Structures are given as structure tokens and as C-alpha cells.
Steps between C-alpha positions, in 0.01 A plus 500: 500500500528367148668168424576634151791734580742515206848479652694519172584868559603447863844620605623237746725569799714232663655533844855632513563208735435259214811334365576449132437125533121543488449377856185531700369844410181669410453801276232764532375779279403852603345557155149419622510672841308801358206265436533346846682171445855363513581184304766266641663208316773239538822631344588149380177482296450845346240370254308315769208626706511803727321558826324836509468672838315816600758782501428596862543137611833472316617826655408377849684172436819676386483736798467205737807335344702820534396528865621147572159342557604198287855423610709264287556161661 
């Protein structure tokens, strides 16, 4: 995986659960899924760094959340 992924063209998605006050949310981009990665960033720092996960790992993580494997406390 390259550390030189250009994220300037990324289309970022923020959770519908995120309020308008810029709380504690992350954004992700599906733009790079065809090349096998999903970048994730802090919505409060859109020009800051992004973590880049393998697409299959991100998919498994989201599925686990939807199935309740990480309940909110």
C-alpha cells in the first residue's frame, strides 16, 4: 500500500448521526475502494491526516458495528 495516496479528489461521507456542532465524528471516502483502500479522517480537522484502511477490513468493521459487536457505553 502506498503512503502517497492523493486524497484531494476524495468525496467524504460523514455519519448521519453527526450533529451540526462538529462533535466527535469521523468521515470516510468510498472514492478509493476500487483500488482497495478506504481513507478515514477526523471531521473536525478535514485538512489533517487520514488513516487508510484496507477496504475489506473497513467493510468488516462497519458490519461488526451494524451487528452490535461494539455496543455504545
